[in-house]
N, C-alpha and C positions, 0 to 999 in steps of 0.2 A: 761619361757618367753624369747623371743629373745631380746637381749640387743642392737642389732644394726639393727633396723628396716629399716633405710635408705639404708644400704648396701644390705640387703635382697631384698628390692624392686628393686634396680638397677640391681641385679643379675637376678631377675625374668624378668625384661624388656628385658635384653640382651638375655635371653634364649627363648623368645617367637618367634616361627618360622615365624609368619606373618610379621615380620619386615624386612625380607630379600627380596630384589627385584630380580625378575627373577630367583629364585632358582629352582633347579630340583625338581621332585616329591618326596615327603617324607610323611611318616605316623608315628605318634608317639602316645603313650598312657600313661597317668599318672593318679594318684589318689590323692585326697587331703590329705589322710593319709593312712598308711599301717597297723596301729594297732588300732582296734576299739572293742567296746563291742558288744555283741550279739543283743542289742536293738538299737544300733546306726545306723545312715545313713552315707553314704559316696558318694562322687562324682567321677566318672571316666570320663575323657575327652580324646577323640580321635581327634587328630589334623591332618588334611590332607592339605598339602601345595604344590603349584606348579602353572603351567600356564594352562589356559583353562580347568577349572574343571567343566564346565557346564554339561558335559555328563558323568562325573565319577560317578558310582553307589555308594551308601552308603556302608561303610565298613561292612564286615561280622563278627559278633561277634562269639566267641567260645561258647561251652555249658557252661551255668552259672547255673548249677544245685544247687549250694550252695548259690545262691543269688536270691533275688527278684528284678525285675526292676520296680521301682515305678514311674518313670517319664523320659521323654526324650525331649530334645530340641536341636537346632542347631543355629549357627550364621555364617555369611559369611562376610569377609572383603576383599577388593581389594586395590591394590597399583599400581600406575602408575609412571614410571620414564621416563623423557624426556632427551635424551642424543644423541648428534651428529645428530640431526634431526630424530631420531628413537624413537619409543614409545615401552617400555617394561613394562610388567605388571606381577603381581603375585596375587594369591588368597590364602586365608586361610579359611578352613571350619572347625569349631569345633563342634563335636557331643558330647553332654553332657548327661550322664546317671546318674540317682540317684538310688543307689543300697542299699539293706539291707540284711545282712546275715541271714540265717535260721538255722545255727548251729554253734557250737564252734569248733575251731581248726585252723590249718594253711592250707590255700587254695591258689591255683595258678590259676590266670586268664591267660589262654593260649594266644598265639599270635592272634592278630586281623589282618585280611587280607583285602587288597584292590587291585583292578585291574585298570591298567592305561596303555593304548596303548599296550595291549596284554601281559603285564607283571604283575606279582603278587608281592605285597610288604607286609611285615609282621612287626608287632611291637614286642618288647621284652615282654616276660611273666612278670606278676606282681604278687608278693606274698602278700597276705593279712592274718594278724593274728587276729583271732577273740577270745576275752577273755571274761570271765564272770565279771560282775560288770562294772566299769567305766574305760575306757582306758585313759591313761595320755599322749599319744603321740599327740603333736599338729599337726594340719593340715599342709601339705607341701605347701611351697610357700606363707605362710601368708594369705591364703584365708579365714580362719575361718570356723567353722563348720556350716553345713546347719541346720537351725532351722525349715524350712517348705519346703514342696515339691516345686520343680522348676516348672515354667509354662510349661505345656506339653499338651498332648492330652485332659486332663480333662478340660482345659480352652478354647478348640476350640469352644464350643457352645457359650460361652460368647463373644469370639472374633468375631464371625460372627455378633453379635449384635453391635459391636463397629466399625467394618470396613467392608464395602461392596461397590459394584459398581452397579448402576442402569442404565437401558436403558429405556428412555422415548420417546414414539412416539406421534406425534401430532394427529394421527387419526388411527382408527382400520379398516376403510373401505375406499377404494379408487378405482378410475377407472384406467384402464391401461394407463400409461403415466402420471398420476397425481402425483405431488410431495408429498412424505411422509418424514417428517423430524424426524430423530432419534438423540437423545442427550444422551451422556454418561456422568454420574456424579459420582465422587468418594466421599463417605461419610466416615468420620473417627472421632473417639473420642480418638485415641491413636497416639503416636508419630511415624513417619515413617522415617526410615533412607534412603530408596531408593524405587522408584516405577518404574516399567517398564512393557511394554506390553508383554504378553505371547502368545496370539493367537487372531488374528482379524477374525471376521466373513467373510465368502466368499461372502455373499450377493447374493446367487444364485437366479435368477429370477428377478433381479433388475439392472437398470443402476445406478451407484453410482457417486456422486459428493461430494467431501469433502468441507464443508463450513468453518470449524474452527478446528484447532488442537492446543492444548495447548503446548507452548514451556517450560513452567514452571508451577508449581501448584500455582494457585491464589485462595486462600480460601475465602469463604463467609460463614456467619453463617446461619444455618437453624435449626429449632426446629421440631422434629418428635416425636410424642407420649410423649411429655414432656421432651425429651432429646435434648441437644444442640449439633449439629454436625458442624464440619468444612467441607464445601462442595466446591469442585473444578470441574468445567466443563472441561472434557478431550477432547471430540470431538463432533462435530455437523456435521451430514452427511445428504445430500439430496438423497433420493432413489426414483427412477421412475420405477414402476412395468412394466415388459415386458410380463408376462404371467398371465392368469386369474386363479381364485381359491384361496384357502387358501395357503398363502406363509409364511414360517417361517424364522425369522431372528435368526440365531444361536447366542449363548452367546459370549460376549467379555470377555476374561480372562486376569488377570494381576497378576504379582508377586510383593508382597510388603514385604519389610524388616521392621518388627515391632520392635520397641525398647522395650526391656524387662528390667524392673527395677529389681535390685538385692540388696541384703544386702551387705553393705560395712563396712570396718573397719575404725578406726580413721584415719589411714594413707592414705586410699583411697581418702577421701575428701580433704586431704592436697595436694596430688600429682596429683589429677585428672586434666586432660586437656580436655575441652569439645570438642576439635577438634580431639582428638585421639580416634579411634575406640576400642583401647585396653580396655578402661575403661567403655565401654558400650557393651551390648549384643543385638543382633538382631535375631529374629526368622523369617524365611521366610515363608510366607503363600500365598496361591493361592486363589484368589477371582474371581468370574465371574458373569456377569449379567444374568438376567433371559431371557428365550426364548420368543420372541415376535411373535405374529401371526397377519397377515394382510389379510383381505378378499378383494381380487382384483376382481373388477367387469368389465365385458366386456363393450365396448362402444356400445351405442344403435344403432340399424340399422335404426330406423325411422328417417327420415330427413337427412341422411348422404349424403353429396354432392358426385357427381361422381369423382371430382378431389381431394377428401380428401386424405391426405397423413400422417395420424396418428399424427397430431400436436395437443397437449393437453395443454391448458393453457389460457392465455389472451394475444392477440397479435394485433398489428396494422402494417400497411404497408404504406410506402411512396415511391414515385418515382420522379426522376428528370432527366433532360437532360442537358448536359454541354453547348449546343448551340441551341437556338431557331430558328436561321436562318443559313442555310447551302447551299452548292451546291451539285449537283449530283456527286457521287463517293467520297464525302468528309466524312471521318469517324466521327461518333458521339458516345458519351459514355452515355449509359442509366444506372443510378444507382438506384437499388431497395434495400430498407432497411426494414428488418423485426425486430421488437422490441417488448418487452413485458416480461411476466413472464411465465416460462416453461423451458423445456429441450432444450435450444438453440442449443446445439451441434448436436442434431439429426434432426433438421429441414431441410427439403428438399427445394430446390429452388422453388419459386412460378412459376406457368405456365404463360408464356407470351402469349398474344393473337396473332393470325395470322397477320403478317405484310407483305402484298404482295408487297408493295412499298419499302421495305428495305431488304437488306441482313443482317442476324443476326448471331453473333458469341459470345459465352460465353467467358468472359475474366478471372475473378478471383472472389473469395469470401473470406471474412475474418470475424472473429467473436470477440466479446468482452463479457466475462461472468462476472457477479458480483452476490453477495448475499446480498441483502438489505431486512430488515424486515423479516428475516428467509425465504426468497424465492429466488430461483435461477432465474435469468433473465439476460437481456442484449440485445444485438442486433447482427444481422448478415447482412452483406452487400454483395450484388451481383452486379457485373458489366458486362454489355453487350456492344459490339461494333456493332453499326448499320451503314450501308452504304446505303444512298439513291440511288435508281436506276431510279426514275422518278421525274421530277420537278413538283412543285405545292405545294399546302397547304395540308399537311398530318397530320392526327390525330392518335395518338397512344392510343388505348383503355387502360384503367387502368388494371394492373395485379390484379388477385383475389387470395386470400389466405384463404382457408377454415380451420377452427380449431374447436375443441370441448372445450367448456367452462365448467369445472366441477362445478363452482359456480352456474351456471344457469341450468346445466344438459342439454345443448342444443348445436346444431351446429351453428356456426356463420361464416360469410365470411367477411374478412377484404379487403378493396379496397381503391383506391386512385383516384384522379381526372384525366381526360384525359389530354394528353400532345399534344400540337399543334406545328408542325415544318413546317417552310416555306423553301422549297427547290428550289433554283434558278437553271437555266440552267448552264451547265458546260462551263467554260472559258478555253482558251488555255494559258498555262503557261509553258515555256520551262523548268523551274526549277522543275516542279512537275512530268513530264513524262506522264501526262494525255492527250489523243488525243481528238480533237473535233469530234463532230458527223459527219457522212458521209453525203455529199450533192452531187447533180448532177453536172457534169462538164458543165460550162457555158463559151462560147467564149466571151471574153471581147473586143478584138481588133485584127487587122491583122498587121503584121510587117514583115520586111525582116529578113531572117535567114542568118547571116553573115558567110562567109567561113573563117576558121582559116588560118592565114598566114603560109608560108613555113618555117618561122624562128622558129616555135615551135619544140623543140627537143623531139622526141618520142622514143629515144633509150632505152637501157637496164638500169633499175633503181635499180638493185640489186636482192637478193634472193626473193623467194616467201614469202608472209606475213604469210601464214599458217605454214611455217616451222620455224618460229622464236619462241624462248622459251616463250616470253611474250604472244604471241597468244595462245599457249597451256595453259598457266597458267590462262589467263582470261577466257578461255572456261571451265576450270576445276573448277573454283571458284563457279559457280552456282550449279554444281553437288554436291560439298562439302557442300554448304549452305543447299541444300535440305536434304542431309543425316544428317547434324547437326540439322536441324529443326525437323526432324523425331525423332532423339534421344532425343532432348530436350522435345518435346511433350510427348514422351513415359515416360521420367523421371518425368515430372510434373504430368502426369495422374496417375502414380504409387504413387507419394507422396499424391495425392488427394484421392485415393481410397484404398490404402494399408496403414492402420494406423501403423502397425508394422514396415514397411519399413521406413515410414516417421519419426517415433520416433527413429529408429536405426540411421538414417542419421543425425538427429538433436541433438542427445544425447551429443556429445562432445561440440558443441557450447553452448548449454544451461548450461552444467556443468561449462564451462569456465566463463560464465556470472555470475553464482552463486558465483564462487570463487573471481571474481572481486568485487562483492558486499561484500564478506567477508573481502577483503583487505580494502575497504572503511570503513567498520564498525570498523576494527581493528585500522585504523589510527585515527578514532574519539573516540577511547576507549570505544566503545559499544561492550564489549566482548561477551555478551549473543547473540547478533545479529550475530557476527562473527561465533560463534559456530553453530548457526542455519543455516547459509548459507553454511558452510562446510558440515554439515550433509545432507542438502537438495541436495547439489551437488552430493554426493556419492550415496544417495538413488535414486535420479532421474536418474542419469547416468546408474546405473545397472538396474533399472526398465525399462528404455527406450530401452536398449540394448536387453532385454529379453521380451519386450512387456508385461510387468506386471504392474498391478496397483500399484502406489506408496503408496497409503494409506493402512496401515495395513502390509506393508513389514517389517519383523523382521530380526534381525541379523542372526539367524539360516537359514532363507530362503535365505538370501544373500549368505551364505556359500554354500548352495546347488546349487544355480544358478551359482556361480563362479566355483564350482567343475564340473558342466556339461560342462563348457567351457574348462575344463582341465587346469585351472589356477594353478600355482605352490602354494604349501602349504605356503611358506614364504610370497607370495603376499596376500594370503587369510588372513593370520594372521595380516598383516599390515592393511588391510581393517577393520578387526574386532577390532583391537586396536584403530584405528582412530575413528570408530563409538562409541566405548565404552567411549573414552575420551569426545566425544561430548555429550553422554548421561549423563555422570557424571556432566558436566558443566551445562546442562539444568535442570536436576532434583535434583541434589545435588551439587550446586556450591562450589568449593574449592578455595584455595588461589593461583591459578595458575596466573602466571605473563604474561605480554604482550609478552615476549619472548617465553613462552611455547605455546601460541596460534599461534604465527608466525611459530613455528616448526611444529605444527599440520597442518597448512595451506600449508606449503611447502610439507609435506608428502602427503597430499590429492592431490596436483597438480601432484606429481610424480606418485601416484597410478592411477589417471585418464589418464595420458599420457601413462603409461605402458599398462593399460587395453584397451585403444583405439587401440594400436598396436596389441594386442593379440586377442581381440574379433572381429575377421574378419569372415564374412560370406563366406562360400565356394561356 
């Protein structure tokens, strides 16, 4: 028996490779004892340490002809270090095998190999002595002998009953353009060390709007088949079908680190730190929701209005004018507001009636989207500039907006009341530049036309006016204004119709606003909100620059997108580390200080500034 257990445990802690931050890649193998009996079991642990081990394959074992593999499990721990405004990280993956000899003698477990960045790494061979009877050699490192099989593949069936994710849709049959709400929920009866998304569905055949996304796991109790589960809502998404027929929603998959209970010695319970991952094991498992099928019906042809533009939902329309009394050639603003429940973003402008007494110009449109009572809705505002050309009392007929109501399965037309405008004759005002209407020349009176006196000097007054610089500049200004107007209209039209271009141009401004919100949250000590805004800034900026949907964007996809832009590997690693720090804070909050969050925020600002300069369209 070891007489100095404290010294042994301290040596064990110092020797564990997962405690070194930013270390190079390494692989080691050890066993809990090297001398066993033919009927005993022993544990072999293969430890892989380094940076960015997500894509590193599992180590390759040599031939183990003299041993039976009875069980296998693995655990992953990650470490983050904030220093001089930079984030460094390291990972440690432990592959644990339970072995039993099948014969007596002295056997050598040859080197175990692993591949990393094109190089192969090897462990040292291990010698095992198998004797008859009971072996007296104590286990190495004070771990204690294994009395029962480790949790391995034999427990996978039970684990599926204890941990799963469900996709719940509110309807199995819907019309094209009708909202279908899908909700993802996580059910667990086991402890989770970490949870992250593995793959999001592409939602092919649907327009997608995210209504809710959990920033941390907020559990509620739910009983299923007599079992009590902790349930957390992960996402709620509104889907609007765009094609008819049976449409499938692919599964959402997640990676969960499940805490594994293990047998402990007396000294484990004394020195155990609940915040230290060394004293707990986690097994990573992948779970996914079931595939959902929706029967999408076409819109009926009977009763479809000629001006119908695929609006589905419940809507109403209002119209107003900024002035009820005006003069000829005086601009007026007509405002039309569409509001209700449905896919507001895809609504087209209502058709205005013919207005012979007005010149009509479309001005702008803006929208406001919200999700109340599990329904996507809001309003969309359209502005038109009207210029009267004839005086008198003019009436603007109400604009009509046809739509299909899934609740009543019928077409309806939303309309508003007519608008009356009184237009007066135009008056001359020198400050406006408007000319009065032409009238016939009338002789008012006769008078003497005086002869100018000889004292008037009509000599040379200087150079010609058209040769002066100011004359040329004043004549060039209208031409420059015309070209500027053309360029501006071209730019605004492209922003209105080219969604990818609009997102690309506005990406930097939106990211800066998110970072400003993160600073406000940091100053108010709302750390979780600060991390949320930092993560949103990075995800939204990269998604906008690549015209990708933000919902469902994962860290590996971010790496692929940045690689396509030929971004340097060091910058990609900074992005990954910053996102990883945000994920750790959101799903498994640690004891990070306000200074740590400030460093992450400064790093995110530098990343976005650098990417803005490098991600330039040719």
